[in-house]
Backbone as a ProteinNet text record, in pm:
[ID]
protein_1_A
[PRIMARY]
MPRAIILSGTGRYADPWHHYGETSAALLSLAHDDGWDAAIADDIDRTLADGVDDIDLLIVNAGDPEPEPPQDTGLIERGRAQLATAFERGISVLAIHAAASSLRDYPQFRQALGGAWVTGHSWHPPVGEIHVRLEHDVIVEGLGDFTVADERYTDLLTDKDIEPLASTRDKDREHILAWAHQYGNARVVYSSLGHDTMSFASRGHKAFLLRAMTWLLPRPVFADS
[TERTIARY]
84.9	0	89.1	65.4	148	126.7	231.6	228	227.3	145.2	136.1	149.3	204.8	210.3	160.2	79.3	20.6	93.8	164.3	230.1	126	82.9	-29.1	21.5	-40.9	6.1	-14	90.4	92.7	220.8	231.5	352.7	374.7	492.6	523.2	457.3	393.2	320.9	169.7	125.6	-16	-44.4	-171.9	-210.5	-353.7	-399.5	-533.1	-647.8	-619.1	-724	-762.8	-680.4	-705.1	-703.2	-798.6	-805	-743.9	-611.8	-542.3	-573.4	-599.3	-634.5	-758.2	-858	-982.2	-962.8	-893.9	-876.5	-778.5	-680.7	-590.5	-664.8	-759.1	-840.6	-924.2	-976.4	-1052.5	-962.2	-841.4	-746.1	-706.1	-691.5	-658.5	-766.8	-892.4	-1003.9	-1003.4	-977.9	-972	-857.5	-742.4	-628	-659.7	-724.5	-763.1	-861.1	-955.2	-1052.4	-983.3	-870.7	-800.2	-696.1	-691.8	-603.9	-466	-446.8	-317.6	-310.8	-196.2	-165.5	-116	-203.2	-172.9	-174.2	-96.6	-91.5	-65.2	-96.3	-75.2	50.7	134.7	256.1	241.7	251.7	233	362.6	476.1	604.3	671	647.5	687.6	839.5	909.1	1054	1119.7	1073.4	1129.4	1100.1	980.6	944.3	1034.2	1057.8	1143.8	1288.5	1335.3	1473.5	1496.7	1396	1408.8	1406.7	1357.7	1357.1	1223.3	1193.9	1067.6	1098.1	1199.5	1243.8	1135.1	1048.3	945.1	810.6	809.3	685.5	676.1	560.2	537.3	471.9	391.8	317.9	328.5	374	382.1	266.1	173.7	61	91.8	99.5	136.8	12.3	-27	-145.2	-104.9	-30.6	28.1	42.2	64.7	68.1	207.5	210.2	333.5	407.4	528.5	595.6	641.1	637.3	694.2	844.4	904.6	1045.8	1142	1098.2	1188.7	1217.6	1345	1379.1	1363.7	1362.2	1355.2	1478.3	1465.3	1577.8	1694.4	1663.6	1767.8	1810.3	1922.7	1964.1	1997.1	2026.1	2058.5	1938.2	1820.8	1700.9	1665.7	1666	1630.4	1730.9	1858.3	1961.1	1943.7	1915.7	1893.8	1767.7	1664.2	1539.3	1556.2	1634.9	1660.3	1729.2	1827.1	1899.8	1807.7	1723.1	1631	1526.9	1478.1	1378.3	1438.9	1561.8	1629.5	1642.1	1676.2	1686.5	1551.4	1446.3	1312	1267.8	1295.1	1260.1	1339.5	1463.7	1548.2	1495.1	1445.3	1392.3	1250.8	1183.6	1053.8	934.6	948.4	833.4	727.6	600.5	491.5	450.1	393.1	351.1	211.1	124	-5.5	-5.4	-10.6	-4.2	-141.3	-188.4	-324.2	-324.8	-397.3	-433.8	-311.9	-300.7	-195	-56.1	-46.7	85.6	163.4	93.2	161.6	249.8	231.4	315.4	394.5	395.2	455.7	593.8	658.9	791.9	890.5	887.4	973.6	1121.9	1151.2	1289.6	1345.1	1260.8	1300.6	1285.7	1388.5	1377.1	1335.2	1370	1332.2	1180.5	1111.8	966.2	905.4	952.5	902.4	931.8	1048.3	1083.6	993.1	966.4	881.8	736.7	691.3	551.1	512.9	602.7	571.4	497.3	487.9	419.4	426.9	377.7	386.2	293.9	255	188.3	295.9	276.9	374.3	314.5	372.6	323.5	326.3	214.2	203.2	151.8	142	92.9	-26.6	-11.9	-122.8	-227.3	-352.7	-461.3	-578.5	-685.8	-806.7	-929.1	-1040.9	-1167.7	-1222.6	-1332.4	-1391.8	-1435.3	-1447.7	-1496.5	-1633.3	-1651.1	-1777.7	-1787.8	-1896.5	-1916.4	-1831.9	-1760.8	-1673.7	-1719.8	-1736.4	-1762	-1627.5	-1595.9	-1466.3	-1480.7	-1401.4	-1400.7	-1273.6	-1290.9	-1176.1	-1120.2	-988.7	-922.1	-916	-896.8	-888.6	-748.6	-737.5	-608.8	-635.7	-538.7	-557.6	-586.5	-536.3	-555.9	-702.4	-771.8	-910.1	-1011	-965.6	-1054.1	-1174.3	-1292.9	-1414.7	-1480.5	-1410.3	-1469.8	-1547.3	-1653.3	-1733.4	-1695.8	-1735.1	-1717.1	-1797.3	-1760.5	-1831.8	-1828.2	-1910.4	-1909.2	-1861.5	-1798.7	-1744.1	-1743.2	-1774.1	-1761.3	-1617.3	-1542.5	-1399.7	-1342.2	-1212.8	-1139.1	-1053.2	-1078.2	-1012	-881.1	-771.4	-641.3	-624.6	-573.6	-564	-423.6	-378.4	-247.1	-132	-142.5	-27.3	78.1	202.3	309.9	321.6	311.3	318.8	430.3	494.5	599.8	539.5	617.1	566.4	535.5	598.7	584.3	479.1	394	285.5	177.6	99.3	-13.2	-142.5	-218.5	-342.2	-441.2	-501.1	-600	-739.4	-747.6	-877.9	-866.5	-976	-975.9	-1116.5	-1128	-1257.5	-1250.3	-1365.8	-1369.8	-1445.1	-1388.5	-1450.2	-1425.5	-1534.2	-1524.1	-1434.3	-1463.5	-1392.6	-1243.6	-1208.5	-1068.8	-1061.4	-964.5	-946.9	-847.2	-881.7	-794.8	-762.5	-635.7	-596.1	-613.2	-683.2	-707.6	-621.6	-582.5	-503.5	-417.9	-304.3	-216.3	-134.2	-75.4	20.8	157.7	260.7	396.7	489.1	575.6	677	807.9	863.3	989	1090.7	1167.3	1258.3	1179.3	1206.1	1132.9	1004.9	978.8	866.1	743.6	628.5	500.5	440.9	386.3	331.2	195.3	99.3	-28.7	-51.1	-83.9	-121	-265.8	-342.9	-479.4	-491.6	-533.6	-551.2	-678.9	-761	-882.6	-848	-943.3	-922.7	-908.5	-973.5	-961.7	-1012	-1128.8	-1183.7	-1265.4	-1335.5	-1405.5	-1521.7	-1573.4	-1678.2	-1628.1	-1501.8	-1444	-1447.7	-1422.8	-1417.6	-1556	-1659.7	-1797.1	-1847.5	-1774.4	-1812.5	-1777.3	-1876.1	-1850.1	-1753.4	-1769.1	-1681.6	-1537.3	-1518.2	-1381.9	-1320.1	-1398	-1346.6	-1309.7	-1393.5	-1363.5	-1235.2	-1216.4	-1094.7	-971.4	-977.4	-862.9	-832.9	-938.1	-916.8	-848.8	-889.4	-825.7	-679.2	-652.4	-514.1	-430	-484.6	-410.5	-384.2	-480	-461.1	-348.5	-344.7	-238.7	-102.1	-101.8	22.2	70	-5.4	38.3	174.6	256.9	391.2	390	311.4	308	236.2	260	192	45.4	-41.9	-185.6	-241.8	-196.3	-244.7	-131.4	-159.2	-55.7	16.1	-56	5.7	39.5	46.2	76.6	226.6
-119.1	0	125.1	219.5	340.6	424.5	495.9	572	721.8	791.8	937.4	998.3	1117.5	1191.1	1332.7	1382	1515.3	1609.4	1706.4	1808.1	1914	1913.5	1996.9	2118.8	2233.3	2359.6	2375.5	2350.5	2378.6	2454.4	2504	2575.6	2697.2	2709.3	2827.5	2822.9	2713.1	2700.4	2719.5	2755.4	2783.9	2930.6	2964.2	3103.8	3120.8	3244.2	3266.5	3240.4	3219.9	3216.2	3075.4	2978.7	2842.8	2743.7	2651.9	2546.1	2419.9	2414.9	2306.6	2169.4	2163.8	2035.3	1975.4	2060.5	2012.1	1976	2060.8	2031.1	1915.6	1902	1787.1	1657.2	1661.4	1543	1505.3	1607.3	1579.8	1520.5	1570.8	1516.9	1374.2	1348.1	1213.6	1114.9	1154.6	1068.3	1040.9	1144.3	1126.6	1033.6	1050.3	964.6	819.2	794.8	658.6	602.7	686.9	643.8	605.3	668.7	643	532	469.1	354.1	384.1	502.7	537.6	500.2	455.6	442.8	579.9	658.1	799.8	833.4	936.6	985.7	1135.2	1202.4	1346.2	1371	1460.8	1500.7	1645.9	1672.2	1807.1	1887.5	1820.7	1890.5	1884.3	1986.3	1981.3	1978.4	2068.6	2073.8	1945.5	1892.4	1768.4	1651.3	1647.9	1539.2	1538.2	1654.8	1662.1	1629.3	1676	1649.2	1501.1	1434.6	1291.4	1208.1	1268.6	1199.1	1138.1	1132.3	1075.6	966.8	886.5	783.3	681.3	656	553.7	613.1	741.7	810.9	828	794	808.7	941.6	996.6	1119.8	1212.9	1335.1	1438.7	1534.7	1543.1	1635.5	1754.1	1873	1992.3	2076.8	2088.6	2165.4	2253.7	2358.8	2442.1	2584.5	2676.5	2817.4	2876.1	3006.1	3082.7	3076.9	3022.2	3004.2	3135.1	3139.5	3253	3256.2	3375.8	3386	3323.3	3305.4	3249.2	3104	3068.4	2929.7	2840.3	2710.2	2618.6	2635.4	2596	2606.4	2520.4	2406.7	2321.5	2384.1	2453.5	2529.9	2442.5	2316.5	2227.6	2159.1	2182.9	2112.1	2144.5	2272.3	2314.2	2259.5	2267.4	2217.9	2068.6	1991.9	1848.3	1823.5	1903.2	1888.2	1917.5	2018.9	2051	1934.5	1875.6	1763.3	1643.8	1616.1	1503.6	1526.7	1650.5	1681.1	1671.5	1716.8	1706.4	1560	1474.5	1331.4	1273.5	1316.5	1267.3	1308.1	1432.5	1477.2	1401	1374.8	1303.9	1163.6	1098	961.8	963	1080.5	1090.3	1087.4	1142.6	1153.5	1241.3	1212.2	1294.9	1396.5	1508.7	1614.7	1661.1	1671.6	1737.1	1854.9	1975.7	2097.6	2164.7	2202.7	2253.4	2398.4	2483.8	2619.5	2699.5	2721.2	2807.3	2749.3	2626.7	2568.2	2651.3	2734.3	2821.6	2924.1	2943.1	3035.7	2965.2	2832.8	2757.1	2704.1	2643.4	2581.9	2677.6	2804.3	2904.1	2880.2	2805	2774.2	2659.3	2604.6	2490.9	2530.2	2589.2	2639.7	2532.7	2405.3	2299.1	2284.9	2314.6	2302	2403.4	2527	2629.2	2588.5	2537.3	2495.3	2381.5	2289.4	2175.3	2217.4	2313.9	2354.1	2416.6	2495.2	2560.7	2691.9	2742.6	2869.3	2906.1	3025.1	3069.9	3188.4	3204.5	3325.8	3431	3549.1	3657.3	3765.7	3785.7	3885.8	4024.4	4095.4	4227.3	4227.2	4110	4097.2	4003	3885.6	3790.1	3834.1	3793.2	3834.9	3740.6	3764	3684.1	3765.5	3746.7	3805.6	3724.9	3771.3	3694.2	3555.1	3464.6	3329.8	3340.4	3267	3268.7	3150.5	3142.8	3031.8	3052	2948.8	2952.2	2844.1	2882.1	2781.9	2738	2612.2	2558.2	2487.1	2531.2	2468.3	2385.8	2258.8	2170.6	2178.9	2183.7	2191.7	2053.1	2049.3	1921.1	1864	1771.7	1710.1	1566.5	1480.1	1339.2	1319.4	1408.2	1392.7	1409.8	1503.7	1534	1487.4	1412.2	1366.9	1292.3	1330.5	1263.5	1324.8	1412.4	1479.9	1602.7	1635.9	1751.6	1876	1991.4	2116.6	2111.6	2194.8	2191.2	2328.2	2345.7	2467.4	2432.4	2530.7	2508.1	2641.3	2636.8	2755	2760	2860.6	2859.3	3000.5	3009.3	3134.3	3129	3219.6	3213.4	3290.2	3217.6	3282.7	3341.6	3462.2	3539.3	3596.7	3602.6	3658.9	3585.1	3452.9	3373.3	3382.2	3375.1	3369.2	3224.5	3202.7	3066.5	3056.4	2940.7	2916.2	2880.2	2898	2878	2731.3	2638.3	2497.6	2423.1	2495.7	2426.8	2384.6	2284.1	2237.3	2270.1	2372.5	2408.7	2292	2270.3	2164.3	2219.3	2335.8	2393.6	2544.9	2610.2	2756.5	2807	2937.6	3001.6	3137.6	3189.5	3318.7	3418.2	3537	3642.8	3775.5	3845.2	3974.5	3965.8	3867.3	3846.5	3818.4	3769	3733.5	3589.1	3516.7	3375.5	3363.1	3281.9	3258.5	3110.1	3074.7	2934.7	2897.1	2786.9	2739.8	2620.7	2541.5	2421.9	2388.1	2327.4	2289.1	2166	2104.4	1996.3	2045.5	1985.1	2025.6	1905.3	1889	1784.6	1847.5	1796.7	1849.8	1736.4	1724	1610.7	1481.7	1395.5	1268.8	1280.6	1398.5	1416.7	1473.7	1415.7	1470	1557.2	1671.8	1766.8	1815	1824	1888.4	1993.2	2114.8	2220	2259.5	2270.6	2322.3	2439.6	2554.3	2670.6	2660.9	2562.2	2540.6	2470.1	2473.9	2402.8	2492.6	2609.8	2704.9	2646.3	2580.9	2521.7	2398.4	2342.6	2216	2231.4	2353.8	2371.9	2330.9	2358.4	2322.7	2172	2095.9	1951	1888.2	1970.7	1921.6	1915.7	1977.6	1976.6	1842	1773.8	1644.2	1659.1	1766.5	1788.1	1809.4	1886	1909.5	1780.5	1701.8	1574.6	1481.8	1479.7	1395.6	1440.7	1571.1	1624.7	1583	1597.1	1562.4	1413	1332.2	1187.5	1152.8	1218.4	1193.9	1236.6	1350.1	1396.2	1296.3	1245.4	1148.3	1020.8	981.8	862.8	885.3	1002.8	1034.2	1038.1	1073.9	1085.1	953.1	847.1	715.7	681.6	606.2	572.3	460.6	477.9	384.3	457.1	419.1	485.3	447.3	539.3	512.4	535	642	674.6	651.8	582.1	541.5	659.7	772.2	884.1	999.1	973.6	1080.1	1090.2
0	0	0	-91.2	-94	31.7	69.9	194.2	166.8	243	232.8	370.9	375.2	500.8	474.9	565.9	552.9	648	591.9	672.8	707.8	833.2	876.8	953.5	927.6	982	1131.2	1206.8	1350.3	1381.5	1506	1543.8	1456.1	1400.7	1319.9	1183.2	1148.8	1021.9	1038.5	1157.8	1181.9	1154	1137.6	1120.1	1170.5	1188.1	1245.2	1148.2	1019.6	918.5	873	904.2	856.1	972.5	969.6	1070.9	1009.5	1013.6	944.7	1003	1132	1191.6	1126.6	1099.7	1039.5	892.4	818.1	676	655.1	741.8	730.7	759	852	879	756.3	685.6	563.2	455.9	443.6	347	384.1	512.2	557.9	517.4	534.7	496.2	345.9	266.4	121.5	81.5	144.8	113.3	144.9	257.2	291.7	188.8	145	43.8	-86.7	-115.8	-240.7	-226.7	-110.4	-94.2	-39.9	17.6	74.3	222.1	265.4	407.2	450.7	511	533.7	682.6	717.4	854.6	850.9	961.6	975.3	1057.7	1010.3	1083	1126	1255.3	1308	1315	1332.6	1341.9	1204.4	1122	981.7	965.8	1032.2	1016.7	1065.3	1176.4	1230.3	1137.2	1081.5	990.9	868.1	810.2	692	726.9	841.7	882	908.1	960.6	988.3	861.3	751.5	623.1	589.8	460	411.4	308.3	338	244.5	214.1	312.9	295.5	255.9	216.6	182	30.5	-25.3	-169.3	-205.1	-112.6	-139.3	-20	-46.7	54.3	30.1	124.1	115	206	147.4	224.7	247	372.9	411.7	529.5	498.5	602.7	552.8	648.1	613.8	604.8	586.1	573.8	707.6	709.9	838.8	900.3	1032.7	1102.5	1076.8	1077.3	1040.3	1140.6	1267.5	1366.9	1333.2	1314.5	1283.1	1405.6	1388.1	1503.1	1593.4	1718.9	1811.7	1765.7	1706.8	1650	1517.6	1517	1399.1	1279.6	1302.2	1190.9	1131.3	1189.7	1146.4	1001.3	965.9	830.6	729.7	762.7	670.9	643.8	748.8	729.8	649.7	676.3	602	454.6	421.7	280.5	210.6	277.2	217.2	197.2	295.9	285.9	176.6	166.1	64.8	-74.8	-89.9	-219.3	-261.3	-167.1	-195.9	-234.9	-165.4	-195.1	-335.1	-373.1	-507.7	-613.6	-585	-681.9	-709.3	-606.2	-627.2	-684.1	-682.9	-746.4	-653.8	-531.9	-442.9	-508.5	-484.2	-535.1	-429.7	-475.4	-384.4	-422.4	-323	-337.6	-242.2	-295.6	-215	-216.2	-98.8	-82.2	-34.8	-106.3	-64.7	-16.5	115.1	167.7	150.2	102.6	75.5	-26.3	-104	-199.9	-130.5	-0.7	74.3	183.8	180.7	289.8	253.3	353.3	336.8	269.6	309.3	246.3	276.7	382	414	330.2	242.1	159.7	12.1	-49.1	-186.4	-286.9	-261.5	-355.9	-365.5	-255.4	-257.7	-353.1	-347.2	-440.1	-584.6	-611.4	-746.6	-793.2	-703.6	-738.3	-758.5	-677.9	-681.7	-815.9	-872.6	-998.7	-983.8	-863	-839.7	-693.1	-659.9	-521.2	-497	-372.2	-325	-302.8	-361.2	-348.8	-260.1	-144.2	-50.6	-114.5	-103.4	-162.2	-304.7	-364.4	-502.6	-509.8	-452.9	-451.4	-348.6	-373	-284.9	-305.6	-229.4	-249.9	-207.9	-278	-235.2	-117.7	-56.8	52.6	6	100.9	70.2	4.2	-101.4	-173.6	-267.6	-340.3	-433.1	-558.3	-595.8	-713.3	-810.4	-935.2	-1039	-1094.9	-1077.6	-1117.6	-1251.5	-1347.9	-1479.9	-1493.4	-1520.9	-1534.6	-1675.1	-1684.2	-1813.5	-1877.6	-2010.1	-2080.1	-2060.7	-1970.3	-1939.4	-1897.3	-1920.9	-1888.8	-1739.5	-1655	-1510.7	-1472.3	-1536.5	-1497.3	-1602.2	-1699.4	-1806.9	-1750	-1795	-1752.1	-1630.2	-1558.9	-1444.4	-1492	-1421.2	-1459.1	-1380.6	-1434.6	-1361.6	-1232.5	-1136.7	-1008.9	-943.4	-840.9	-760.5	-620.2	-557.6	-424.6	-349.8	-221.3	-135.9	-87.1	-131.4	-103.3	-112.8	-88.8	-95.7	-221.7	-314.5	-444.7	-443.9	-437.1	-446.2	-585.6	-589.6	-713.9	-729.8	-854.4	-887.2	-819	-816.8	-776.4	-886.8	-848.8	-947.7	-995.2	-1126.1	-1179.5	-1282.4	-1286.6	-1383.9	-1519.5	-1623.5	-1759	-1790.2	-1719.5	-1755.9	-1674.2	-1600.1	-1530	-1630	-1590.8	-1671.6	-1597.6	-1640.5	-1570.5	-1567.3	-1451.1	-1434	-1408.7	-1345.6	-1312.8	-1311	-1348.7	-1352.3	-1324.9	-1310.2	-1296.4	-1364.4	-1403.1	-1470.3	-1382.6	-1372.2	-1293.4	-1364	-1398.9	-1466.6	-1590.4	-1673.1	-1799.4	-1781.4	-1664.9	-1639.5	-1593.7	-1647.4	-1612.9	-1498.1	-1398.1	-1283.8	-1276	-1277.6	-1259.8	-1113.1	-1089.3	-953.1	-914.9	-1012.3	-982.9	-1103.8	-1076.2	-1186.9	-1149.8	-1251.4	-1233.7	-1277.8	-1220.2	-1253.8	-1240.4	-1336.8	-1331.3	-1288.2	-1178.9	-1125.9	-1121.7	-1227.3	-1235.3	-1237.4	-1142.1	-1131.4	-1050.7	-996.7	-904.8	-975.9	-945.3	-991.3	-882	-922	-825.9	-874.6	-782.6	-809.1	-700.8	-743.3	-649.4	-673.6	-565.1	-572.3	-476.3	-528.4	-442.4	-359.5	-387.2	-309.1	-177.5	-83.6	42.1	163.3	160.9	271.2	403	398.2	519.9	482.9	580.7	556.8	459.5	440	339.3	201.3	176.6	47.3	24.5	130.5	118	123.2	142.1	135.3	-8.3	-99.3	-240.5	-302.9	-358.3	-421.7	-538.6	-613	-726.9	-685.7	-578.3	-530.9	-479.2	-406.2	-355.9	-470.9	-573.9	-689.7	-757.6	-766.1	-826.4	-745.4	-613.6	-530.2	-535.2	-538	-549.2	-680.8	-788.5	-917	-913.7	-849.3	-837.8	-759.6	-648.1	-568.4	-647.5	-728.7	-811	-911.7	-973.3	-1069.4	-1001.4	-872.5	-797.7	-739.2	-760	-713.8	-771.6	-699.2	-747.3	-851.2	-952	-1065.5	-1178.5	-1304.9	-1417.5	-1424.8	-1384.4	-1387.3	-1525.2	-1592.7	-1727	-1826.6	-1932.2	-2025.6	-2089	-2111.6	-2180.8	-2087.8	-1955.8	-1860.3	-1840.3
[MASK]
+++++++++++++++++++++++++++++++++++++++++++++++++++++++++++++++++++++++++++++++++++++++++++++++++++++++++++++++++++++++++++++++++++++++++++++++++++++++++++++++++++++++++++++++++++++++++++++++++++++++++++++++++++++++++++++++++

C-alpha cells in the first residue's frame, strides 16, 4: 500500500485564518478512500529532517511560516537535504491552498511547486461560491465542472511549464485554480482550493482531489501521462 504523510500547519506554520487540523483530517479521509496508508505530521521541520524515504506522497497543508527558525539550527539544513533526496527519487507532492506560501525555508519546494503566493501581489476576495471549470487534461478527463464555497487565491506567481488543471472566470478574467507540474522525477499537483471544511464538502472538489491522488500514485496510472 502506498504511503502518504500530511504536513499539517501547527507551530510556526499555523495562522489565524485556517483550521489546518480540520482540513488535514478531511485530506486524511480522502487519502484513505483512495487507498493510501496515510498519517498526519504536526512537526513539519522535524518530519522533513528525519527523512521521508518511505513516503510516496507528501501532502502539504500548512501556512506561511513565522520567520523564527527552530531552536535546532541544523534542522532546516537536514530537512533541505532530505527533501532534495526525496525529489530526486521521485516523491509525489499534493499541495493545498496556503501551501503556496509555505515551506519558504526549503527552496526545492518552491521549485517543485511551480508557483507561489507573493506577498504584496497575490490576494483573495472573501470566501464565496466559485464555479470551477476543469481543463482538458488526462488527469481530470471525464470529471465535470463543479461549484465550491472557497477562498479564491488570485495573482499567484506561476511558472511557464505548469499544466493548468482547473480555472474560474470572474469579470472576464481567467484565474488558474489548480495545476500539475513535473519536477525532475517528481510529480506535483497544487490546488488553491481548500480554505476550510466547506471546500471539502463539495462532491466535485473531492472527486478532483481523489483523481489527483490517483495520478500521484507511485506507478503509471495513465498510459500517456
